[in-house]
C-alpha positions in Angstrom: -73.3 -89.6 60.3 -71.1 -86.5 60.3 -71.7 -84.0 63.1 -71.0 -80.4 62.6 -69.1 -79.5 65.7 -69.3 -75.8 64.8 -73.1 -75.9 65.0 -72.9 -77.9 68.2 -70.8 -75.2 69.8 -73.0 -72.5 68.4 -76.1 -74.3 69.5 -74.7 -74.5 73.0 -74.1 -70.7 73.1 -77.6 -70.1 71.6 -79.2 -72.3 74.2 -77.2 -70.7 77.1 -78.3 -67.2 75.9 -81.9 -68.4 75.5 -81.8 -69.9 79.0 -80.6 -66.6 80.4 -83.4 -64.8 78.6 -85.8 -67.3 80.1 -84.4 -66.7 83.5 -84.7 -62.9 83.0 -88.4 -63.3 82.1 -89.0 -65.5 85.1 -87.2 -63.0 87.3 -89.6 -60.3 86.0 -92.6 -62.6 86.6 -91.4 -63.4 90.1 -89.9 -60.0 91.1 -92.3 -59.2 93.9 -91.6 -62.6 95.5 -87.8 -62.3 95.0 -87.5 -58.9 96.5 -85.0 -58.8 99.4 -84.0 -62.5 98.9 -80.3 -63.1 99.2 -80.1 -66.9 99.5 -81.6 -69.0 96.8 -82.6 -71.5 99.5 -85.0 -68.9 100.8 -87.1 -68.9 97.6 -90.5 -70.6 98.0 -92.2 -71.3 94.6 -95.7 -72.6 94.1 -96.4 -75.5 91.9 -97.6 -73.1 89.2 -94.5 -71.1 89.4 -92.4 -74.2 89.1 -94.4 -75.2 86.1 -93.8 -71.8 84.4 -90.1 -72.0 85.1 -89.9 -75.5 83.7 -91.9 -74.5 80.6 -89.6 -71.5 79.9 -86.6 -73.6 80.3 -88.0 -76.4 78.0 -88.9 -73.7 75.4 -85.4 -72.2 75.6 -84.0 -75.6 74.4 -86.6 -76.3 71.9 -86.2 -72.9 70.3 -82.4 -73.3 70.4 -82.7 -76.7 68.8 -85.1 -75.3 66.1 -82.5 -72.5 65.2 -79.7 -75.1 64.9 -81.9 -77.4 62.9 -82.9 -74.7 60.4 -79.4 -73.1 60.1 -77.1 -76.1 60.1 -76.2 -77.7 56.9 -77.0 -81.4 56.4 -79.6 -83.5 58.1 -79.0 -84.3 61.6 -81.2 -83.7 64.8 -78.4 -84.9 67.0 -76.5 -81.6 66.8 -79.0 -79.5 68.7 -79.4 -82.4 71.2 -75.8 -82.6 71.9 -75.6 -78.7 72.0 -78.3 -78.8 74.8 -76.4 -81.4 76.8 -73.2 -79.4 76.4 -75.0 -76.2 77.5 -76.1 -78.0 80.7 -72.7 -79.4 81.3 -71.2 -75.9 80.9 -73.8 -74.4 83.3 -73.0 -77.3 85.8 -69.3 -76.7 85.6 -69.7 -73.0 86.1 -72.0 -73.5 89.1 -69.7 -76.0 90.7 -72.4 -78.7 90.6 -71.1 -80.9 87.9 -71.3 -84.7 88.5 -72.3 -87.3 86.0 -75.5 -87.9 88.0 -76.3 -84.1 87.8 -75.5 -84.1 84.0 -77.9 -87.2 83.5 -80.6 -85.7 85.7 -80.4 -82.1 84.5 -79.5 -82.8 80.9 -82.1 -85.4 79.9 -84.9 -83.0 79.4 -82.9 -80.4 77.6 -81.4 -83.1 75.4 -84.9 -84.2 74.4 -86.0 -80.6 74.0 -83.0 -80.0 71.7 -83.8 -83.1 69.8 -87.5 -82.0 69.4 -86.4 -78.5 68.3 -83.7 -79.9 65.9 -86.5 -82.2 64.3 -88.8 -79.2 63.9 -86.1 -77.2 62.5 -85.0 -79.9 60.0 -88.7 -80.2 58.9 -88.9 -76.4 58.4 -85.6 -76.5 56.5 -86.9 -79.3 54.2 -90.2 -77.5 53.6 -88.4 -74.2 52.8 -86.0 -76.1 50.4 -89.0 -77.8 48.8 -90.8 -74.5 48.3 -87.5 -73.0 46.6 -87.4 -75.8 44.0 
């Protein structure tokens, strides 16, 4: 299996950008509750708000995986999954919270979401290629 490292890098950047967009959307949704908060430890979220945050984050990695799956040449769903793990690793490094445990705990769901998105993107690529023939 040949991995296209260009698409892994591009995928990580796409997923980071989509995660930022998801965070901005969540910020708009939670704006009244976040007003005046200066310490992240002071944020109190309900179960529904946590579920929305998790869903937006999950969707960012699925959509990113889909984009990589559609755009990358060849047939691999591992590229978007690796890109998702790389995006999480970069975020952990930048936040100062990188440990192997944090990478495994924080990267498993994005890895699986990237895998799902990559699989959906590959299916889309195949159906489009079949329609062009």
